[in-house]
PDB file of N, CA, C, O and CB in Angstrom:
ATOM      1  N   MET A   1      26.712  44.422  19.052  1.00  0.00           N
ATOM      2  CA  MET A   1      27.561  45.055  18.073  1.00  0.00           C
ATOM      3  C   MET A   1      27.693  44.136  16.862  1.00  0.00           C
ATOM      4  O   MET A   1      28.080  42.975  16.995  1.00  0.00           O
ATOM      5  CB  MET A   1      28.943  45.386  18.675  1.00  0.00           C
ATOM      6  N   THR A   2      27.373  44.653  15.699  1.00  0.00           N
ATOM      7  CA  THR A   2      27.469  43.890  14.467  1.00  0.00           C
ATOM      8  C   THR A   2      28.925  43.789  14.038  1.00  0.00           C
ATOM      9  O   THR A   2      29.622  44.802  13.986  1.00  0.00           O
ATOM     10  CB  THR A   2      26.618  44.534  13.356  1.00  0.00           C
ATOM     11  N   THR A   3      29.396  42.583  13.731  1.00  0.00           N
ATOM     12  CA  THR A   3      30.800  42.398  13.369  1.00  0.00           C
ATOM     13  C   THR A   3      30.997  41.843  11.968  1.00  0.00           C
ATOM     14  O   THR A   3      32.103  41.902  11.432  1.00  0.00           O
ATOM     15  CB  THR A   3      31.458  41.489  14.354  1.00  0.00           C
ATOM     16  N   PHE A   4      29.935  41.301  11.362  1.00  0.00           N
ATOM     17  CA  PHE A   4      30.047  40.825   9.990  1.00  0.00           C
ATOM     18  C   PHE A   4      28.667  40.825   9.342  1.00  0.00           C
ATOM     19  O   PHE A   4      27.645  40.882  10.027  1.00  0.00           O
ATOM     20  CB  PHE A   4      30.678  39.409   9.943  1.00  0.00           C
ATOM     21  N   LEU A   5      28.651  40.760   8.016  1.00  0.00           N
ATOM     22  CA  LEU A   5      27.412  40.679   7.246  1.00  0.00           C
ATOM     23  C   LEU A   5      27.449  39.420   6.407  1.00  0.00           C
ATOM     24  O   LEU A   5      28.501  39.039   5.895  1.00  0.00           O
ATOM     25  CB  LEU A   5      27.215  41.937   6.351  1.00  0.00           C
ATOM     26  N   ALA A   6      26.315  38.777   6.266  1.00  0.00           N
ATOM     27  CA  ALA A   6      26.196  37.628   5.378  1.00  0.00           C
ATOM     28  C   ALA A   6      24.962  37.841   4.513  1.00  0.00           C
ATOM     29  O   ALA A   6      23.894  38.184   5.021  1.00  0.00           O
ATOM     30  CB  ALA A   6      26.105  36.281   6.181  1.00  0.00           C
ATOM     31  N   LEU A   7      25.107  37.641   3.219  1.00  0.00           N
ATOM     32  CA  LEU A   7      24.015  37.825   2.268  1.00  0.00           C
ATOM     33  C   LEU A   7      23.638  36.463   1.704  1.00  0.00           C
ATOM     34  O   LEU A   7      24.478  35.735   1.175  1.00  0.00           O
ATOM     35  CB  LEU A   7      24.414  38.817   1.124  1.00  0.00           C
ATOM     36  N   TYR A   8      22.365  36.137   1.827  1.00  0.00           N
ATOM     37  CA  TYR A   8      21.862  34.861   1.336  1.00  0.00           C
ATOM     38  C   TYR A   8      20.838  35.108   0.245  1.00  0.00           C
ATOM     39  O   TYR A   8      20.211  36.167   0.211  1.00  0.00           O
ATOM     40  CB  TYR A   8      21.247  34.029   2.482  1.00  0.00           C
ATOM     41  N   SER A   9      20.661  34.139  -0.651  1.00  0.00           N
ATOM     42  CA  SER A   9      19.657  34.231  -1.697  1.00  0.00           C
ATOM     43  C   SER A   9      18.961  32.883  -1.832  1.00  0.00           C
ATOM     44  O   SER A   9      19.596  31.831  -1.760  1.00  0.00           O
ATOM     45  CB  SER A   9      20.293  34.666  -3.044  1.00  0.00           C
ATOM     46  N   GLY A  10      17.653  32.931  -2.027  1.00  0.00           N
ATOM     47  CA  GLY A  10      16.892  31.704  -2.208  1.00  0.00           C
ATOM     48  C   GLY A  10      15.412  32.001  -2.166  1.00  0.00           C
ATOM     49  O   GLY A  10      14.997  33.085  -1.755  1.00  0.00           O
ATOM     50  N   LYS A  11      14.612  31.033  -2.595  1.00  0.00           N
ATOM     51  CA  LYS A  11      13.166  31.267  -2.636  1.00  0.00           C
ATOM     52  C   LYS A  11      12.558  31.343  -1.243  1.00  0.00           C
ATOM     53  O   LYS A  11      11.484  31.920  -1.072  1.00  0.00           O
ATOM     54  CB  LYS A  11      12.481  30.171  -3.430  1.00  0.00           C
ATOM     55  N   ASP A  12      13.233  30.765  -0.235  1.00  0.00           N
ATOM     56  CA  ASP A  12      12.801  30.855   1.155  1.00  0.00           C
ATOM     57  C   ASP A  12      14.000  30.521   2.032  1.00  0.00           C
ATOM     58  O   ASP A  12      15.082  30.231   1.523  1.00  0.00           O
ATOM     59  CB  ASP A  12      11.591  29.894   1.448  1.00  0.00           C
ATOM     60  N   VAL A  13      13.812  30.559   3.348  1.00  0.00           N
ATOM     61  CA  VAL A  13      14.917  30.335   4.277  1.00  0.00           C
ATOM     62  C   VAL A  13      15.511  28.942   4.098  1.00  0.00           C
ATOM     63  O   VAL A  13      16.729  28.772   4.143  1.00  0.00           O
ATOM     64  CB  VAL A  13      14.446  30.524   5.720  1.00  0.00           C
ATOM     65  N   GLU A  14      14.677  27.976   3.902  1.00  0.00           N
ATOM     66  CA  GLU A  14      15.158  26.598   3.772  1.00  0.00           C
ATOM     67  C   GLU A  14      16.072  26.406   2.562  1.00  0.00           C
ATOM     68  O   GLU A  14      16.987  25.585   2.603  1.00  0.00           O
ATOM     69  CB  GLU A  14      13.979  25.649   3.672  1.00  0.00           C
ATOM     70  N   HIS A  15      15.831  27.155   1.490  1.00  0.00           N
ATOM     71  CA  HIS A  15      16.607  27.001   0.268  1.00  0.00           C
ATOM     72  C   HIS A  15      17.655  28.098   0.074  1.00  0.00           C
ATOM     73  O   HIS A  15      18.270  28.174  -0.990  1.00  0.00           O
ATOM     74  CB  HIS A  15      15.681  26.977  -0.911  1.00  0.00           C
ATOM     75  N   ALA A  16      17.863  28.931   1.060  1.00  0.00           N
ATOM     76  CA  ALA A  16      18.821  30.025   0.941  1.00  0.00           C
ATOM     77  C   ALA A  16      20.253  29.510   0.886  1.00  0.00           C
ATOM     78  O   ALA A  16      20.623  28.568   1.585  1.00  0.00           O
ATOM     79  CB  ALA A  16      18.661  30.994   2.104  1.00  0.00           C
ATOM     80  N   GLU A  17      21.042  30.151   0.040  1.00  0.00           N
ATOM     81  CA  GLU A  17      22.459  29.825  -0.083  1.00  0.00           C
ATOM     82  C   GLU A  17      23.269  31.087   0.124  1.00  0.00           C
ATOM     83  O   GLU A  17      22.856  32.176  -0.275  1.00  0.00           O
ATOM     84  CB  GLU A  17      22.774  29.186  -1.459  1.00  0.00           C
ATOM     85  N   LEU A  18      24.425  30.935   0.749  1.00  0.00           N
ATOM     86  CA  LEU A  18      25.309  32.064   1.013  1.00  0.00           C
ATOM     87  C   LEU A  18      25.813  32.644  -0.300  1.00  0.00           C
ATOM     88  O   LEU A  18      26.332  31.917  -1.146  1.00  0.00           O
ATOM     89  CB  LEU A  18      26.490  31.638   1.905  1.00  0.00           C
ATOM     90  N   VAL A  19      25.661  33.957  -0.470  1.00  0.00           N
ATOM     91  CA  VAL A  19      26.100  34.649  -1.675  1.00  0.00           C
ATOM     92  C   VAL A  19      27.370  35.442  -1.385  1.00  0.00           C
ATOM     93  O   VAL A  19      28.301  35.453  -2.191  1.00  0.00           O
ATOM     94  CB  VAL A  19      24.989  35.579  -2.209  1.00  0.00           C
ATOM     95  N   ALA A  20      27.405  36.106  -0.232  1.00  0.00           N
ATOM     96  CA  ALA A  20      28.563  36.939   0.111  1.00  0.00           C
ATOM     97  C   ALA A  20      28.654  37.082   1.623  1.00  0.00           C
ATOM     98  O   ALA A  20      27.660  36.973   2.340  1.00  0.00           O
ATOM     99  CB  ALA A  20      28.466  38.337  -0.563  1.00  0.00           C
ATOM    100  N   ILE A  21      29.868  37.329   2.083  1.00  0.00           N
ATOM    101  CA  ILE A  21      30.097  37.587   3.502  1.00  0.00           C
ATOM    102  C   ILE A  21      31.204  38.629   3.605  1.00  0.00           C
ATOM    103  O   ILE A  21      32.146  38.623   2.814  1.00  0.00           O
ATOM    104  CB  ILE A  21      30.474  36.268   4.280  1.00  0.00           C
ATOM    105  N   SER A  22      31.087  39.518   4.579  1.00  0.00           N
ATOM    106  CA  SER A  22      32.095  40.558   4.745  1.00  0.00           C
ATOM    107  C   SER A  22      32.266  40.905   6.216  1.00  0.00           C
ATOM    108  O   SER A  22      31.299  40.944   6.977  1.00  0.00           O
ATOM    109  CB  SER A  22      31.717  41.807   3.943  1.00  0.00           C
ATOM    110  N   ALA A  23      33.510  41.157   6.602  1.00  0.00           N
ATOM    111  CA  ALA A  23      33.823  41.654   7.934  1.00  0.00           C
ATOM    112  C   ALA A  23      34.464  43.037   7.813  1.00  0.00           C
ATOM    113  O   ALA A  23      35.036  43.551   8.774  1.00  0.00           O
ATOM    114  CB  ALA A  23      34.763  40.669   8.691  1.00  0.00           C
ATOM    115  N   ASN A  24      34.362  43.633   6.623  1.00  0.00           N
ATOM    116  CA  ASN A  24      34.892  44.976   6.412  1.00  0.00           C
ATOM    117  C   ASN A  24      34.176  45.942   7.349  1.00  0.00           C
ATOM    118  O   ASN A  24      32.960  46.111   7.267  1.00  0.00           O
ATOM    119  CB  ASN A  24      34.727  45.419   4.926  1.00  0.00           C
ATOM    120  N   GLU A  25      34.940  46.575   8.245  1.00  0.00           N
ATOM    121  CA  GLU A  25      34.339  47.414   9.288  1.00  0.00           C
ATOM    122  C   GLU A  25      33.483  48.533   8.729  1.00  0.00           C
ATOM    123  O   GLU A  25      32.408  48.804   9.263  1.00  0.00           O
ATOM    124  CB  GLU A  25      35.413  48.002  10.156  1.00  0.00           C
ATOM    125  N   ARG A  26      33.926  49.186   7.673  1.00  0.00           N
ATOM    126  CA  ARG A  26      33.156  50.306   7.110  1.00  0.00           C
ATOM    127  C   ARG A  26      31.842  49.830   6.508  1.00  0.00           C
ATOM    128  O   ARG A  26      30.809  50.476   6.686  1.00  0.00           O
ATOM    129  CB  ARG A  26      33.978  51.038   6.045  1.00  0.00           C
ATOM    130  N   LEU A  27      31.870  48.714   5.801  1.00  0.00           N
ATOM    131  CA  LEU A  27      30.666  48.168   5.189  1.00  0.00           C
ATOM    132  C   LEU A  27      29.673  47.713   6.261  1.00  0.00           C
ATOM    133  O   LEU A  27      28.482  48.012   6.178  1.00  0.00           O
ATOM    134  CB  LEU A  27      31.023  46.997   4.259  1.00  0.00           C
ATOM    135  N   VAL A  28      30.165  46.998   7.256  1.00  0.00           N
ATOM    136  CA  VAL A  28      29.312  46.502   8.339  1.00  0.00           C
ATOM    137  C   VAL A  28      28.695  47.673   9.100  1.00  0.00           C
ATOM    138  O   VAL A  28      27.499  47.663   9.391  1.00  0.00           O
ATOM    139  CB  VAL A  28      30.121  45.598   9.302  1.00  0.00           C
ATOM    140  N   GLU A  29      29.501  48.676   9.422  1.00  0.00           N
ATOM    141  CA  GLU A  29      28.996  49.842  10.164  1.00  0.00           C
ATOM    142  C   GLU A  29      27.941  50.585   9.355  1.00  0.00           C
ATOM    143  O   GLU A  29      26.911  50.978   9.903  1.00  0.00           O
ATOM    144  CB  GLU A  29      30.150  50.796  10.526  1.00  0.00           C
ATOM    145  N   ASP A  30      28.180  50.784   8.058  1.00  0.00           N
ATOM    146  CA  ASP A  30      27.215  51.487   7.214  1.00  0.00           C
ATOM    147  C   ASP A  30      25.897  50.718   7.146  1.00  0.00           C
ATOM    148  O   ASP A  30      24.826  51.313   7.268  1.00  0.00           O
ATOM    149  CB  ASP A  30      27.785  51.692   5.799  1.00  0.00           C
ATOM    150  N   PHE A  31      25.969  49.415   6.955  1.00  0.00           N
ATOM    151  CA  PHE A  31      24.757  48.606   6.881  1.00  0.00           C
ATOM    152  C   PHE A  31      23.983  48.641   8.191  1.00  0.00           C
ATOM    153  O   PHE A  31      22.765  48.818   8.193  1.00  0.00           O
ATOM    154  CB  PHE A  31      25.105  47.168   6.521  1.00  0.00           C
ATOM    155  N   ALA A  32      24.690  48.474   9.307  1.00  0.00           N
ATOM    156  CA  ALA A  32      24.032  48.491  10.624  1.00  0.00           C
ATOM    157  C   ALA A  32      23.365  49.841  10.876  1.00  0.00           C
ATOM    158  O   ALA A  32      22.254  49.896  11.404  1.00  0.00           O
ATOM    159  CB  ALA A  32      25.053  48.188  11.746  1.00  0.00           C
ATOM    160  N   ARG A  33      24.033  50.917  10.505  1.00  0.00           N
ATOM    161  CA  ARG A  33      23.466  52.257  10.689  1.00  0.00           C
ATOM    162  C   ARG A  33      22.184  52.402   9.872  1.00  0.00           C
ATOM    163  O   ARG A  33      21.192  52.939  10.366  1.00  0.00           O
ATOM    164  CB  ARG A  33      24.491  53.348  10.281  1.00  0.00           C
ATOM    165  N   ARG A  34      22.197  51.929   8.632  1.00  0.00           N
ATOM    166  CA  ARG A  34      21.004  52.013   7.782  1.00  0.00           C
ATOM    167  C   ARG A  34      19.877  51.143   8.328  1.00  0.00           C
ATOM    168  O   ARG A  34      18.711  51.537   8.286  1.00  0.00           O
ATOM    169  CB  ARG A  34      21.340  51.593   6.344  1.00  0.00           C
ATOM    170  N   LEU A  35      20.214  49.980   8.832  1.00  0.00           N
ATOM    171  CA  LEU A  35      19.211  49.076   9.384  1.00  0.00           C
ATOM    172  C   LEU A  35      18.501  49.720  10.571  1.00  0.00           C
ATOM    173  O   LEU A  35      17.276  49.658  10.671  1.00  0.00           O
ATOM    174  CB  LEU A  35      19.858  47.748   9.806  1.00  0.00           C
ATOM    175  N   VAL A  36      19.254  50.328  11.454  1.00  0.00           N
ATOM    176  CA  VAL A  36      18.676  51.002  12.621  1.00  0.00           C
ATOM    177  C   VAL A  36      17.840  52.201  12.179  1.00  0.00           C
ATOM    178  O   VAL A  36      16.751  52.435  12.703  1.00  0.00           O
ATOM    179  CB  VAL A  36      19.788  51.452  13.598  1.00  0.00           C
ATOM    180  N   ARG A  37      18.353  52.949  11.224  1.00  0.00           N
ATOM    181  CA  ARG A  37      17.638  54.127  10.727  1.00  0.00           C
ATOM    182  C   ARG A  37      16.310  53.731  10.097  1.00  0.00           C
ATOM    183  O   ARG A  37      15.320  54.448  10.246  1.00  0.00           O
ATOM    184  CB  ARG A  37      18.499  54.889   9.709  1.00  0.00           C
ATOM    185  N   ASP A  38      16.271  52.600   9.394  1.00  0.00           N
ATOM    186  CA  ASP A  38      15.080  52.162   8.677  1.00  0.00           C
ATOM    187  C   ASP A  38      14.193  51.230   9.485  1.00  0.00           C
ATOM    188  O   ASP A  38      13.242  50.671   8.938  1.00  0.00           O
ATOM    189  CB  ASP A  38      15.480  51.486   7.411  1.00  0.00           C
ATOM    190  N   GLU A  39      14.471  51.048  10.757  1.00  0.00           N
ATOM    191  CA  GLU A  39      13.735  50.101  11.598  1.00  0.00           C
ATOM    192  C   GLU A  39      12.215  50.274  11.533  1.00  0.00           C
ATOM    193  O   GLU A  39      11.521  49.260  11.453  1.00  0.00           O
ATOM    194  CB  GLU A  39      14.188  50.244  13.023  1.00  0.00           C
ATOM    195  N   PRO A  40      11.648  51.485  11.561  1.00  0.00           N
ATOM    196  CA  PRO A  40      10.184  51.603  11.502  1.00  0.00           C
ATOM    197  C   PRO A  40       9.597  50.946  10.250  1.00  0.00           C
ATOM    198  O   PRO A  40       8.491  50.409  10.310  1.00  0.00           O
ATOM    199  CB  PRO A  40       9.779  53.071  11.544  1.00  0.00           C
ATOM    200  N   ASP A  41      10.309  50.975   9.119  1.00  0.00           N
ATOM    201  CA  ASP A  41       9.818  50.357   7.892  1.00  0.00           C
ATOM    202  C   ASP A  41       9.785  48.844   8.005  1.00  0.00           C
ATOM    203  O   ASP A  41       8.946  48.200   7.374  1.00  0.00           O
ATOM    204  CB  ASP A  41      10.680  50.769   6.712  1.00  0.00           C
ATOM    205  N   ARG A  42      10.674  48.263   8.790  1.00  0.00           N
ATOM    206  CA  ARG A  42      10.760  46.810   8.925  1.00  0.00           C
ATOM    207  C   ARG A  42       9.574  46.253   9.697  1.00  0.00           C
ATOM    208  O   ARG A  42       9.293  45.059   9.592  1.00  0.00           O
ATOM    209  CB  ARG A  42      12.061  46.417   9.617  1.00  0.00           C
ATOM    210  N   ARG A  43       8.878  47.063  10.459  1.00  0.00           N
ATOM    211  CA  ARG A  43       7.743  46.583  11.248  1.00  0.00           C
ATOM    212  C   ARG A  43       6.587  46.144  10.360  1.00  0.00           C
ATOM    213  O   ARG A  43       5.713  45.398  10.803  1.00  0.00           O
ATOM    214  CB  ARG A  43       7.273  47.665  12.209  1.00  0.00           C
ATOM    215  N   ARG A  44       6.574  46.600   9.112  1.00  0.00           N
ATOM    216  CA  ARG A  44       5.488  46.254   8.206  1.00  0.00           C
ATOM    217  C   ARG A  44       5.662  44.869   7.586  1.00  0.00           C
ATOM    218  O   ARG A  44       4.744  44.357   6.945  1.00  0.00           O
ATOM    219  CB  ARG A  44       5.384  47.289   7.115  1.00  0.00           C
ATOM    220  N   VAL A  45       6.818  44.271   7.773  1.00  0.00           N
ATOM    221  CA  VAL A  45       7.082  42.946   7.201  1.00  0.00           C
ATOM    222  C   VAL A  45       6.219  41.918   7.909  1.00  0.00           C
ATOM    223  O   VAL A  45       6.149  41.895   9.138  1.00  0.00           O
ATOM    224  CB  VAL A  45       8.589  42.570   7.318  1.00  0.00           C
ATOM    225  N   VAL A  46       5.566  41.074   7.137  1.00  0.00           N
ATOM    226  CA  VAL A  46       4.715  40.026   7.701  1.00  0.00           C
ATOM    227  C   VAL A  46       5.598  38.886   8.186  1.00  0.00           C
ATOM    228  O   VAL A  46       6.482  38.422   7.466  1.00  0.00           O
ATOM    229  CB  VAL A  46       3.676  39.516   6.655  1.00  0.00           C
ATOM    230  N   LYS A  47       5.351  38.441   9.406  1.00  0.00           N
ATOM    231  CA  LYS A  47       6.120  37.330   9.958  1.00  0.00           C
ATOM    232  C   LYS A  47       5.756  36.049   9.217  1.00  0.00           C
ATOM    233  O   LYS A  47       4.581  35.762   8.988  1.00  0.00           O
ATOM    234  CB  LYS A  47       5.862  37.176  11.482  1.00  0.00           C
ATOM    235  N   SER A  48       6.775  35.290   8.848  1.00  0.00           N
ATOM    236  CA  SER A  48       6.534  34.039   8.136  1.00  0.00           C
ATOM    237  C   SER A  48       6.451  32.882   9.115  1.00  0.00           C
ATOM    238  O   SER A  48       6.770  33.027  10.296  1.00  0.00           O
ATOM    239  CB  SER A  48       7.637  33.782   7.099  1.00  0.00           C
ATOM    240  N   ASP A  49       6.024  31.747   8.620  1.00  0.00           N
ATOM    241  CA  ASP A  49       5.974  30.556   9.449  1.00  0.00           C
ATOM    242  C   ASP A  49       7.165  29.660   9.116  1.00  0.00           C
ATOM    243  O   ASP A  49       7.056  28.436   9.194  1.00  0.00           O
ATOM    244  CB  ASP A  49       4.637  29.799   9.247  1.00  0.00           C
ATOM    245  N   SER A  50       8.301  30.257   8.745  1.00  0.00           N
ATOM    246  CA  SER A  50       9.471  29.485   8.341  1.00  0.00           C
ATOM    247  C   SER A  50       9.986  28.599   9.468  1.00  0.00           C
ATOM    248  O   SER A  50      10.577  27.553   9.199  1.00  0.00           O
ATOM    249  CB  SER A  50      10.573  30.414   7.875  1.00  0.00           C
ATOM    250  N   LYS A  51       9.777  28.990  10.720  1.00  0.00           N
ATOM    251  CA  LYS A  51      10.226  28.163  11.832  1.00  0.00           C
ATOM    252  C   LYS A  51       9.486  26.827  11.832  1.00  0.00           C
ATOM    253  O   LYS A  51      10.083  25.769  12.035  1.00  0.00           O
ATOM    254  CB  LYS A  51      10.015  28.894  13.171  1.00  0.00           C
ATOM    255  N   ARG A  52       8.204  26.896  11.604  1.00  0.00           N
ATOM    256  CA  ARG A  52       7.393  25.682  11.583  1.00  0.00           C
ATOM    257  C   ARG A  52       7.775  24.790  10.406  1.00  0.00           C
ATOM    258  O   ARG A  52       7.731  23.566  10.524  1.00  0.00           O
ATOM    259  CB  ARG A  52       5.905  26.034  11.517  1.00  0.00           C
ATOM    260  N   ASN A  53       8.151  25.390   9.261  1.00  0.00           N
ATOM    261  CA  ASN A  53       8.472  24.618   8.072  1.00  0.00           C
ATOM    262  C   ASN A  53       9.943  24.236   7.978  1.00  0.00           C
ATOM    263  O   ASN A  53      10.326  23.495   7.073  1.00  0.00           O
ATOM    264  CB  ASN A  53       8.081  25.388   6.858  1.00  0.00           C
ATOM    265  N   SER A  54      10.762  24.719   8.879  1.00  0.00           N
ATOM    266  CA  SER A  54      12.190  24.433   8.847  1.00  0.00           C
ATOM    267  C   SER A  54      12.445  22.997   9.289  1.00  0.00           C
ATOM    268  O   SER A  54      11.845  22.523  10.253  1.00  0.00           O
ATOM    269  CB  SER A  54      12.963  25.419   9.743  1.00  0.00           C
ATOM    270  N   PRO A  55      13.353  22.295   8.567  1.00  0.00           N
ATOM    271  CA  PRO A  55      13.641  20.913   8.959  1.00  0.00           C
ATOM    272  C   PRO A  55      14.269  20.805  10.347  1.00  0.00           C
ATOM    273  O   PRO A  55      14.201  19.746  10.972  1.00  0.00           O
ATOM    274  CB  PRO A  55      14.558  20.277   7.944  1.00  0.00           C
ATOM    275  N   THR A  56      14.878  21.882  10.836  1.00  0.00           N
ATOM    276  CA  THR A  56      15.487  21.852  12.160  1.00  0.00           C
ATOM    277  C   THR A  56      14.536  22.354  13.228  1.00  0.00           C
ATOM    278  O   THR A  56      14.793  22.188  14.420  1.00  0.00           O
ATOM    279  CB  THR A  56      16.753  22.676  12.174  1.00  0.00           C
ATOM    280  N   GLY A  57      13.421  22.977  12.801  1.00  0.00           N
ATOM    281  CA  GLY A  57      12.490  23.568  13.761  1.00  0.00           C
ATOM    282  C   GLY A  57      12.950  24.915  14.258  1.00  0.00           C
ATOM    283  O   GLY A  57      12.332  25.492  15.153  1.00  0.00           O
ATOM    284  N   ARG A  58      14.040  25.432  13.685  1.00  0.00           N
ATOM    285  CA  ARG A  58      14.552  26.740  14.062  1.00  0.00           C
ATOM    286  C   ARG A  58      14.643  27.589  12.819  1.00  0.00           C
ATOM    287  O   ARG A  58      15.299  27.206  11.851  1.00  0.00           O
ATOM    288  CB  ARG A  58      15.927  26.633  14.764  1.00  0.00           C
ATOM    289  N   ALA A  59      13.999  28.727  12.830  1.00  0.00           N
ATOM    290  CA  ALA A  59      13.980  29.602  11.654  1.00  0.00           C
ATOM    291  C   ALA A  59      15.389  29.999  11.252  1.00  0.00           C
ATOM    292  O   ALA A  59      16.207  30.387  12.087  1.00  0.00           O
ATOM    293  CB  ALA A  59      13.140  30.855  11.927  1.00  0.00           C
ATOM    294  N   GLY A  60      15.652  29.895   9.974  1.00  0.00           N
ATOM    295  CA  GLY A  60      16.922  30.368   9.443  1.00  0.00           C
ATOM    296  C   GLY A  60      18.063  29.394   9.538  1.00  0.00           C
ATOM    297  O   GLY A  60      19.142  29.690   9.024  1.00  0.00           O
ATOM    298  N   LEU A  61      17.893  28.253  10.163  1.00  0.00           N
ATOM    299  CA  LEU A  61      18.987  27.307  10.315  1.00  0.00           C
ATOM    300  C   LEU A  61      18.705  26.067   9.492  1.00  0.00           C
ATOM    301  O   LEU A  61      17.606  25.513   9.532  1.00  0.00           O
ATOM    302  CB  LEU A  61      19.198  26.939  11.793  1.00  0.00           C
ATOM    303  N   LYS A  62      19.713  25.639   8.742  1.00  0.00           N
ATOM    304  CA  LYS A  62      19.571  24.440   7.924  1.00  0.00           C
ATOM    305  C   LYS A  62      20.418  23.316   8.533  1.00  0.00           C
ATOM    306  O   LYS A  62      21.474  23.576   9.110  1.00  0.00           O
ATOM    307  CB  LYS A  62      19.994  24.721   6.445  1.00  0.00           C
ATOM    308  N   PRO A  63      19.963  22.096   8.407  1.00  0.00           N
ATOM    309  CA  PRO A  63      20.759  20.985   8.931  1.00  0.00           C
ATOM    310  C   PRO A  63      22.023  20.804   8.120  1.00  0.00           C
ATOM    311  O   PRO A  63      22.063  21.181   6.949  1.00  0.00           O
ATOM    312  CB  PRO A  63      19.948  19.691   8.933  1.00  0.00           C
ATOM    313  N   ASN A  64      23.058  20.232   8.719  1.00  0.00           N
ATOM    314  CA  ASN A  64      24.317  19.983   8.002  1.00  0.00           C
ATOM    315  C   ASN A  64      24.177  18.814   7.059  1.00  0.00           C
ATOM    316  O   ASN A  64      25.134  18.458   6.372  1.00  0.00           O
ATOM    317  CB  ASN A  64      25.458  19.723   8.982  1.00  0.00           C
TER     318      ASN A  64
END
């Protein structure tokens, strides 16, 4: 169950910075519904090698 949304911006995962965050139930529910509805389109996204290039070795996570 999705409980919050976080929006990041940056040239890649390593350089992403938090832009916005919301726990508004209506916004989160609407976004989750759209994400599930559009799931077939997401399959066309090419997987990146960001995990290999991440300083932590874990995709999407930056060191403190």
